N, C-alpha and C positions, 0 to 999 in steps of 0.2 A: 595529527593525521597529515597525510600528504595533500597535494593540491587538489586531489579528487574530491576531498570532503570540505574544502574551504567554504563551500556554499551551504553546508548542511547543519552545522551545530548551532545555528541561531535559534532553532525551534525550542530546544530545552538546554541551553548552554549550562554546563555545570552539573547536569544530571548524573547521579551516581548509579551505575547499572548494578543490579543484583546478580550474584552468581546463582544459576539455577541449581536445584538439588539434583541428585542422581536418580531420584525416583521419576519414572516416566508417567506422565498423566495421560497423554494421548499418543497412540502409535498408529500411523497410517502406513499401510504396506501395499504397494502395487495397485493403487486406486486408479480406476479408469471410469469415465462417464461418457456414454454415447447417447445421442439423440437421433432417433430414426426420422427421416424425412422422405418425401417422394423421390428426391434426387439421390438419396443415399444416406449413410450414417455420418453424423457430425461428431468427430472425436474431440469433445470439449476438454476432457482431462485424460492424459495418457500416462499410465505407469508411474504415478506420483507416490513417493515414499518419504516420510519424515516422522520425527518424534518431537514431543514437546514436554519438557520437564515442569514440575510444579514451580510456580512463581516466575517462570521464564517468559520473556517477551520475544515473540517471533515475528519478524517483518516479512511480508510477502509482497513483492513488487513485480511490475511488468506492464506491458501495454494492454490496452483494452482488448478483450477477447483471448487473453493468454490462459484463462482457466482459473484465475484467482478466486473469483466469487463462486463459481460452480463447485470448486473443491470444498469451499467452506459450507455451501448449502448441502453438499452431500454429507458432510459431518453432522449437520443439524437434522438431516432427513427431510429437507424442505423442497427437494426437487420434484417436478411433476411425475405422474405415473409413466409418461412416455420415456423417461430417462432410464437407461440401463446402467446400473452401478455394479461394478465388479471390484474385487480386491478385499482388503480388510481394513476396518476402522475400529480400533480398540480403545475404549475409554476406561482407564484404570483396570485393564485386563478384560473388560466386558465388551463383547462383539456387538457393534451397532448395525452393521450391514445385515439386512434381512429382517430387522425387527418391524413389527406392525406399528401402525399409527398410535394405537393405544399404548403399546410398550414404550414408544419413544417419548410419550408425554412426561414420563418421570424424569427424563433428561432435559428436554427442551424448556428453556426458561427457568429451570431449577438448578441443575448441575452444570449445564452448558447454556450460555445465553449469547445473544447476538445483537450488536448495535448496527442498524441498517443505515444506508447512505443518507436518505432523505427523511428527516424527523417529521416533516409534515405528513408524509404518507405512512409513517410508522405509528402516528397517534390518531385516534379517532376524533374528528372535529366536533362531534355532537356530545361528547362526554368530557367532564372536567379532567384535568391532569391527575388530580388526587384520586378520583374514582378509578381511573385506568390503572394506576399503581396499586390501589387497594385490591382490585380484582386479580391483578397479576400475582399478588401475594396470597390471596385466599385460594387461588387455583392449586396451590401446593401445600397450604397449611390450613389446618382445621381450627380457625380462630374466628372471633366475632368481628363484625364490621368495624366496631370502634377500635379494636386492637389493630386491625389491618390499616385503618386510617392513620393511626398514630405511627405505624411503621412507614407509611407512605410519606408523611410529613418529615419523619426522621431521615428518610433516605434522600428527600429533596434537599434537606440541610446538608447532608453528607457530600453532595455533589456541588455545593456552593451556591445554591439558589437563595437569595435573600428573602426574608419574611416567608418561610416555607408554609406556615399555617394558612396565610392569606393566598399565596400563589397556588396552593393545592386546590383551591376552589375556583380557579380560573380555567378557561378553555385554551387549547393549543394556540389559537390565533391571537391570543392576548400575550403570548410569550414572544420575545425576540428570537432570532435564529439561533444564537448561542444558548439561550435558555431552553429552547426546545430540544437542542441536542443534549443538554445536561439532563433534561427530563427523560429522554430516551435512555441515557446512560443509567439514570436512577432506576428505570424499569428493568434494565438488564442486570442490575446488581441487587435488587430488592430481596431476592431469594438466596443471596450469598453463594453464587456459582463458583465452581472450581476452575472453569474455563470461560473466558469472554472472547468472542470473535467480533472484532471491530472492522466493519467493511466501510472504508473511506469515511471515518467518523468526523473529519474536519473539512469535508467538501463544502464549497461555497461559503466558508466562514472567513472573516478577515484574519490577518496574521495574529493580532493580539488575542482574539477569541480562540484561535487554533491552539496557541500556547497554553491557554487556560484549560482547554478541553484535554490536552495531552497530560498536563500536570494532574488534572482530576483523575484520569485513567491510572496514572502511576501511583497516586495516593490510594486509589481503590485497590490496586494490586497489593499494596502494603497492608491495607486495612483488612482485606478479605483473604489474603494469601492466594489470590487467583492468578492463573496464567493468562496471557493475552496473545491472541493472534491478530496482528495489525496488518490489514490489507490496505494498501495505499499506492498512489502514483507519486507521492511526494517523497523524494529521496532524502530531503532535509529532515522530515519526520523520522525516517528510518535511522539516519545518522545519529539523531539526538535521543532516541528512545529505546531501541530494541537491543537484545542481546545477540540474536542471530538473525540472518537474513537469507531468504531464498528467492532467487530470481526465476520467474516463469516466462516461457516463450513457447508458442505453438502448443499449448496444453500440457506442457511438462516442465519440470525443474531443470534449468540449464546451469545454474551455479548456486551453491549454498555454502555457508560457513559463518564464522563470527563476523560481526558487522565491520570491525576494524580491518580484518584480513581481506574481506571482499571489496571494501571501498579503497583501501590503499594498494592492494595487489590483485586486481581483477584478473581472472584467468579464462574468461569467456569473452570473445569480442562483443557480444551483445551487451554485456554488462558495461564494457568500456564505452559503447555507444550511448547507453542510458546516462552514464555519469557525465559524458562530454556534452550532452544535449541540454544540460541544465544552464539556465541564464547565470552568468557570472558578472557581478557588478564591477569587477576589476577590468573587464573587457568591454567597456562602454563603447558603443558604436560599431561593434563587430557582429556579423551575422551569427545566429545560433548554428551549432553544428548538428545537423539532423542525421538520422540513420536512413540512408536512401532506400527506396522501395517501400513495401507494405508488408504487414504480418501475413503469414501463410493462411490459405483457406484450410479450416479444420476439417473440411470434407475431402479435399484433395491435397494432402500434404506432400511436399516435395520428397523425392527419393534421397535418402541419406539424412544429413543434418538439416533440420528444419530452418536453420538460419543461413544456410549456404547461399541462397540467392542474393543475400544482402551483405554477406561477410567480406571484408577487405582482405582476409587471409585465406580465402577458400582455395583448395587444391582439388585435383581430380578425385583423390581419395575421399573427400568430404561428401561426394555425391553417391558413394557406394552403399554406405550403411550409416544409420544414426549411431553416434558414439555413446558409450555408457557414461553415467555420471561417475567419473573416476577421481580418486584423490589427487591433490596437487601437493606442493611442497609443504603446506601448513597443516597442522593437525585439525581435523574436522572440516577442512576446506576442500570442496569437490567441484569439478566443472565438467560439462558435457562438451568437450572440445578436444580433438586429437592434436591441436597445435598450441596447447596452453604453454608448453615449454618455449616455443618460439615467441609467443606473446610476452612471456616473462622477460625475454631478452630485449624487447623494444624499449628504448629509453623514455619516450613519451607516447604511450599507446593512443592518446586522444588524437594525435595527428593522423592516425589511420583513417579517421572519418572526416578529416578536414577538407574543405572545398575552397576553390580559388575565390578570393574576396575582391570583387571588382567594384570600385566606387565607394569603398567603405573606409572611413577614417577612424583612428583610435579615440578621438575626443570630439564628437560632434557638438558638444556643449560649447567648446571654444569658438566654433563657427558662429553660433548664435550671439556670443558676446561681441564678436567683431561686426555683426550685423544686427544691432539691437532692435531694428524695426521689423525684423523677420519674425512673423508670428508662428509659423510652423515649418519644420524642415521635412519635406516630402521626398526629396531626391538629393542625397548628400553629394553626389558627383556634380550635379548642376550647381550647387552652392559653391563648391570648390572652384568651378569654372568662373563664376561671378566674382569670387574673391581675387582670383588671378588677374582678371581684367581690371578690377579696381586697383590692385597694387601696381599694375603696369601704367595705368593712367597717372597715378600719384608719382611714380618714378620718372615719367617723362615730363 
């Protein structure tokens, strides 16, 4: 990959991605979700369309408030009654929009499952982990408690929890953070779902545990032949795990395509900004490159392109109408930008978001080596000044 993804493949380096089959498991067409408020409608998701093949891993990235979680909750039918959902969500050809709570039960937790962000709030603290897994299995299968308990222990073993027969009798607070997340994954796969929606499954976990959780998910994909929707802020996870990626901004998809194409040749300035804002260990001492401004209000979206107030390539035409999600030069790669061809001609797109770096040095660690008594470097410019004075005194 290019320099854009130098930061990312550490999550699951060496992972072999599977080619998705041609059969579509999930088809979302023109999905929109609005929430009514006293001040007006909040357009949380706008005209989102995508498909997901069997055994395919789809990554969904974007800033907070971009509509990632709301779109997944719409698929699961978990939005509150105040939400207005329009469009089409077909699972293996069956329409999910408009189904009653009772009709959705045969899908939720059975054919479609979800891994939520916080395992502590996903698990009931007053029941053992094994009991909760047991009940999740019995909700969709007419089996005895003993058979369901055996299935719970077997599933805990499948996700890599040691001594699963003993651990099943413990409560969530007796598990570490990584083990709780594995228990939540076990609950999501105990009914052999065809689709797993993982909403920030590695949040608040250390890097080693993150890698273990992601490896567990991919092994589950191979064991159960399940497709995965991975919602995350971590572009390193996306680079190392998914087949396709879609970038969301302002409630809609602004770029989508194969993960290699999107990361190596982004055709939407917002995607360039996301990639450039990732900390790069080779640029020690340099400021991060942020995307100036803030995401748009989903209640009062700007006229035209929703990214236009923050875009370094903006023109007058960008303010007239929101561009469609149009194909770019690569097969299956689309971007919601009228200037994607101009962006393709920029030698280093990351410089579009670069800011002047005042008082920043390339190797602040070297300054600490020259001043070994310095406990903490708070102002690099001040340290440089002190070093210059020290060298002047030694020279005289």
